[in-house]
PLY file of the C-alpha trace (Angstrom):
ply
format ascii 1.0
element vertex 289
property float x
property float y
property float z
element edge 288
property int vertex1
property int vertex2
end_header
-24.05 49.97 -129.82
-20.92 49.17 -131.81
-21.56 48.96 -135.57
-20.83 45.54 -137.15
-18.06 46.90 -139.39
-16.26 48.59 -136.51
-16.68 45.50 -134.37
-15.29 43.24 -137.10
-12.35 45.56 -137.74
-11.61 45.71 -134.06
-11.61 41.91 -133.88
-9.29 41.70 -136.89
-6.87 44.15 -135.29
-7.08 42.20 -132.03
-6.32 38.94 -133.80
-3.50 40.63 -135.72
-1.93 41.78 -132.47
-2.11 38.27 -131.10
-0.61 36.93 -134.32
2.53 38.98 -133.88
3.36 36.91 -130.82
3.70 33.91 -133.18
1.28 31.05 -133.91
0.95 28.14 -131.54
1.88 24.69 -132.85
-0.70 23.55 -135.41
-2.19 27.04 -135.84
-2.27 28.91 -139.12
0.03 31.87 -139.80
-2.02 35.06 -140.12
-1.04 37.18 -143.09
-1.57 40.72 -144.37
-0.76 41.15 -148.04
-1.70 42.89 -151.30
-3.19 41.34 -154.42
-3.87 42.73 -157.89
-7.18 41.93 -159.55
-7.17 40.32 -162.99
-7.20 42.77 -165.88
-9.08 40.40 -168.18
-10.78 36.99 -168.44
-7.55 35.36 -169.62
-5.74 36.10 -166.36
-6.12 33.82 -163.32
-8.02 35.18 -160.33
-6.00 35.96 -157.21
-6.39 33.51 -154.33
-7.50 34.59 -150.87
-6.97 32.18 -147.98
-10.01 32.05 -145.70
-10.97 29.90 -142.75
-13.99 29.04 -140.66
-12.70 30.67 -137.47
-11.09 33.88 -138.75
-12.60 36.79 -140.76
-10.74 38.23 -143.73
-10.96 41.92 -144.58
-10.60 43.03 -148.21
-9.73 46.72 -148.56
-10.31 48.44 -151.93
-8.67 51.63 -153.16
-11.76 52.62 -155.15
-15.43 52.55 -154.13
-17.34 49.35 -154.80
-21.00 48.58 -155.43
-21.71 46.35 -152.47
-25.09 45.31 -153.90
-23.25 43.57 -156.74
-21.44 41.13 -154.44
-21.68 37.53 -155.64
-20.64 34.48 -153.58
-21.82 31.02 -152.50
-23.93 31.74 -149.43
-23.91 28.10 -148.42
-20.13 28.11 -147.94
-19.14 31.79 -147.59
-20.46 34.46 -145.24
-20.14 38.22 -145.81
-20.00 39.70 -142.33
-20.04 43.29 -143.52
-19.68 45.31 -146.74
-18.98 49.01 -147.03
-17.92 51.51 -149.65
-14.27 50.40 -149.55
-14.23 47.07 -147.73
-15.74 43.61 -147.51
-15.35 41.24 -144.54
-15.73 37.55 -145.41
-15.42 34.25 -143.57
-15.91 30.65 -144.55
-18.84 28.86 -142.89
-16.34 26.10 -142.11
-12.86 25.42 -143.38
-13.10 24.68 -147.07
-12.12 21.20 -148.10
-8.97 20.49 -150.07
-9.60 21.42 -153.70
-12.75 23.39 -152.81
-12.71 26.82 -154.45
-15.35 29.53 -154.36
-15.45 32.78 -156.32
-16.30 36.13 -154.73
-16.83 39.10 -157.01
-17.89 42.73 -156.82
-18.13 45.62 -159.29
-16.32 48.92 -158.81
-18.42 52.09 -158.71
-16.19 54.41 -160.76
-16.63 52.83 -164.19
-12.91 52.35 -164.81
-11.41 49.12 -166.08
-11.22 46.49 -164.91
-14.80 47.04 -163.83
-15.01 43.99 -161.57
-12.81 42.53 -158.87
-13.00 38.77 -158.41
-11.16 36.39 -156.09
-10.92 32.64 -155.52
-11.49 31.76 -151.87
-9.66 28.68 -150.60
-8.53 27.31 -147.26
-4.82 26.78 -146.70
-3.79 24.44 -143.88
-0.81 26.59 -142.87
-1.96 30.22 -143.27
-4.96 32.53 -143.39
-5.30 36.06 -144.79
-6.62 38.48 -142.20
-6.23 41.52 -144.46
-6.03 41.85 -148.25
-5.21 45.21 -149.86
-6.83 45.11 -153.30
-5.04 46.85 -156.16
-6.02 47.42 -159.75
-3.49 46.88 -162.52
-1.78 50.03 -163.74
-3.18 51.30 -167.06
-0.97 50.66 -170.05
1.03 53.64 -171.23
-0.14 55.08 -174.54
2.18 54.22 -177.38
4.31 57.00 -178.78
2.91 58.35 -182.04
4.85 57.29 -185.10
4.34 60.57 -186.86
6.32 63.60 -185.77
4.44 66.50 -184.24
3.57 69.19 -186.80
5.92 72.12 -186.65
4.92 75.74 -186.36
4.45 77.31 -189.83
7.28 79.59 -190.89
7.16 82.66 -193.18
8.86 80.79 -196.03
6.07 78.18 -195.97
3.59 80.76 -197.27
5.82 81.48 -200.25
6.55 77.82 -200.97
2.85 76.94 -200.79
1.93 79.80 -203.08
-0.12 81.76 -200.57
2.19 84.74 -201.03
3.85 85.57 -204.38
5.37 88.63 -206.06
2.04 90.40 -205.81
2.23 90.22 -202.01
-0.50 90.71 -199.44
-2.49 93.87 -198.99
-4.25 94.76 -195.75
-6.77 97.51 -195.05
-8.87 98.24 -191.97
-12.63 98.12 -192.01
-13.85 101.67 -191.70
-16.84 102.74 -189.66
-16.98 99.42 -187.82
-20.04 100.38 -185.79
-21.97 97.19 -186.35
-24.13 95.78 -183.56
-26.85 93.15 -183.38
-28.50 91.44 -180.38
-25.62 91.97 -178.02
-22.88 91.36 -180.61
-20.69 94.24 -181.74
-17.85 94.61 -184.24
-14.98 96.30 -182.44
-12.23 96.09 -185.05
-11.73 94.53 -188.47
-9.14 94.09 -191.23
-9.34 92.87 -194.82
-6.56 90.71 -196.29
-6.15 89.89 -200.00
-3.51 88.00 -201.97
-3.39 85.81 -205.06
-6.16 83.24 -204.82
-7.45 83.99 -201.34
-9.04 86.63 -199.17
-10.01 86.83 -195.54
-11.65 89.08 -193.02
-10.33 89.26 -189.47
-12.82 90.64 -186.95
-12.71 91.39 -183.25
-16.24 90.82 -181.93
-17.59 91.66 -178.51
-20.39 89.81 -176.72
-22.49 91.80 -174.27
-22.31 90.84 -170.60
-26.07 90.15 -170.43
-26.00 87.74 -173.38
-25.14 84.02 -173.37
-21.93 82.79 -174.89
-21.83 82.97 -178.68
-20.40 80.24 -180.88
-20.08 81.21 -184.58
-20.94 78.32 -186.90
-21.17 79.69 -190.45
-19.70 82.56 -192.47
-21.05 83.68 -195.85
-19.93 86.40 -198.28
-22.81 87.70 -200.41
-22.14 89.96 -203.39
-24.49 92.56 -204.78
-23.68 91.43 -208.34
-22.97 87.76 -208.00
-23.38 84.53 -206.06
-22.61 83.95 -202.41
-19.41 82.35 -201.16
-19.37 80.01 -198.19
-16.29 80.84 -196.14
-14.10 78.80 -193.83
-14.63 79.96 -190.28
-11.90 80.15 -187.65
-12.63 81.22 -184.07
-9.64 82.00 -181.90
-9.24 80.32 -178.50
-12.05 78.10 -177.21
-14.24 78.43 -180.29
-16.76 80.75 -178.65
-17.03 84.21 -177.13
-18.06 84.35 -173.48
-20.47 86.94 -172.03
-18.69 90.25 -171.50
-15.67 89.13 -173.55
-14.30 89.72 -177.02
-12.76 87.27 -179.48
-11.24 87.15 -182.91
-13.20 85.55 -185.75
-11.70 84.94 -189.20
-13.65 84.21 -192.37
-11.60 82.87 -195.28
-12.71 82.43 -198.89
-10.72 80.82 -201.73
-11.13 83.02 -204.76
-9.17 83.28 -207.95
-10.84 86.47 -209.14
-12.36 89.52 -207.55
-13.19 92.53 -209.60
-12.35 95.94 -208.29
-15.98 96.90 -207.84
-16.93 93.82 -205.79
-18.95 94.83 -202.74
-19.72 92.06 -200.29
-21.71 91.56 -197.14
-20.29 89.16 -194.58
-22.78 87.32 -192.36
-21.70 85.33 -189.30
-24.33 82.97 -187.90
-24.16 81.44 -184.42
-25.71 78.35 -182.87
-28.07 80.37 -180.67
-29.81 82.08 -183.58
-27.85 85.31 -183.25
-25.99 86.61 -186.28
-23.80 89.58 -187.15
-23.78 91.23 -190.58
-20.89 93.36 -191.82
-21.92 95.36 -194.92
-19.78 97.05 -197.57
-16.83 94.69 -197.40
-14.35 95.82 -200.09
-11.01 94.06 -200.47
-7.92 96.13 -201.39
-7.91 97.25 -205.02
-4.18 97.23 -205.66
-3.76 93.53 -205.08
-6.89 92.63 -207.00
-5.77 94.64 -210.02
-2.29 93.07 -209.89
-3.73 89.58 -209.66
-5.84 89.89 -212.78
0 1
1 2
2 3
3 4
4 5
5 6
6 7
7 8
8 9
9 10
10 11
11 12
12 13
13 14
14 15
15 16
16 17
17 18
18 19
19 20
20 21
21 22
22 23
23 24
24 25
25 26
26 27
27 28
28 29
29 30
30 31
31 32
32 33
33 34
34 35
35 36
36 37
37 38
38 39
39 40
40 41
41 42
42 43
43 44
44 45
45 46
46 47
47 48
48 49
49 50
50 51
51 52
52 53
53 54
54 55
55 56
56 57
57 58
58 59
59 60
60 61
61 62
62 63
63 64
64 65
65 66
66 67
67 68
68 69
69 70
70 71
71 72
72 73
73 74
74 75
75 76
76 77
77 78
78 79
79 80
80 81
81 82
82 83
83 84
84 85
85 86
86 87
87 88
88 89
89 90
90 91
91 92
92 93
93 94
94 95
95 96
96 97
97 98
98 99
99 100
100 101
101 102
102 103
103 104
104 105
105 106
106 107
107 108
108 109
109 110
110 111
111 112
112 113
113 114
114 115
115 116
116 117
117 118
118 119
119 120
120 121
121 122
122 123
123 124
124 125
125 126
126 127
127 128
128 129
129 130
130 131
131 132
132 133
133 134
134 135
135 136
136 137
137 138
138 139
139 140
140 141
141 142
142 143
143 144
144 145
145 146
146 147
147 148
148 149
149 150
150 151
151 152
152 153
153 154
154 155
155 156
156 157
157 158
158 159
159 160
160 161
161 162
162 163
163 164
164 165
165 166
166 167
167 168
168 169
169 170
170 171
171 172
172 173
173 174
174 175
175 176
176 177
177 178
178 179
179 180
180 181
181 182
182 183
183 184
184 185
185 186
186 187
187 188
188 189
189 190
190 191
191 192
192 193
193 194
194 195
195 196
196 197
197 198
198 199
199 200
200 201
201 202
202 203
203 204
204 205
205 206
206 207
207 208
208 209
209 210
210 211
211 212
212 213
213 214
214 215
215 216
216 217
217 218
218 219
219 220
220 221
221 222
222 223
223 224
224 225
225 226
226 227
227 228
228 229
229 230
230 231
231 232
232 233
233 234
234 235
235 236
236 237
237 238
238 239
239 240
240 241
241 242
242 243
243 244
244 245
245 246
246 247
247 248
248 249
249 250
250 251
251 252
252 253
253 254
254 255
255 256
256 257
257 258
258 259
259 260
260 261
261 262
262 263
263 264
264 265
265 266
266 267
267 268
268 269
269 270
270 271
271 272
272 273
273 274
274 275
275 276
276 277
277 278
278 279
279 280
280 281
281 282
282 283
283 284
284 285
285 286
286 287
287 288
């Protein structure tokens, strides 16, 4: 048994072939054309010319929700509806000035969300196929502000991050720190006037879930704790079996030479990594005092 949609399409193609031979006197011209749906309520709906003796096929470029079809069943018949097409026909030729709306929602959630048409009867032509298009999305406006440039070495001097005291860097010794699948592979301490940071390369064991650091805290043995700014290189997390760089930065105007700190990194899965005996370089600290 031939399915209704295939049968209707076959009839449309058959009628289209006959139409190419030219209409007989008094017959309507059969047309195939494209229309663009309205992008908003302020725009007029596209007209589709229907008749009582010829079906009209509407082809959509995006899936539709056929259960959302709305039309006047007393004057319009829907012969078939599929994922990408609707076949309609007037019960009889619509009278002059008679207009009926047919609407359906798209299934992809994009805008415009609904396609709507005004069905009318034209005495001289009928649409046998309508290719339905959506309006092209508006191009995003160009940003007024210029894109930020890559920082240059002179910027650090001009901003005061590096002065005549300079920057001192020392490696973290005996970096054999491990906790719940997290391990410290490599670390360096940086210190200059007014700031200090710790750069760590941390590995995440293959059997553990991804680790996303959320907080970094420096705790001194002889003073208060310092909440640090946390920077995670790349995607912001360390995948199982991978390693990533984590940087903890603290703004400090003074650090005494005997300051011993513990750095704690806490992740969103409850896992944390503690790095004890963090000592920033003495030469810079003494020169900054």
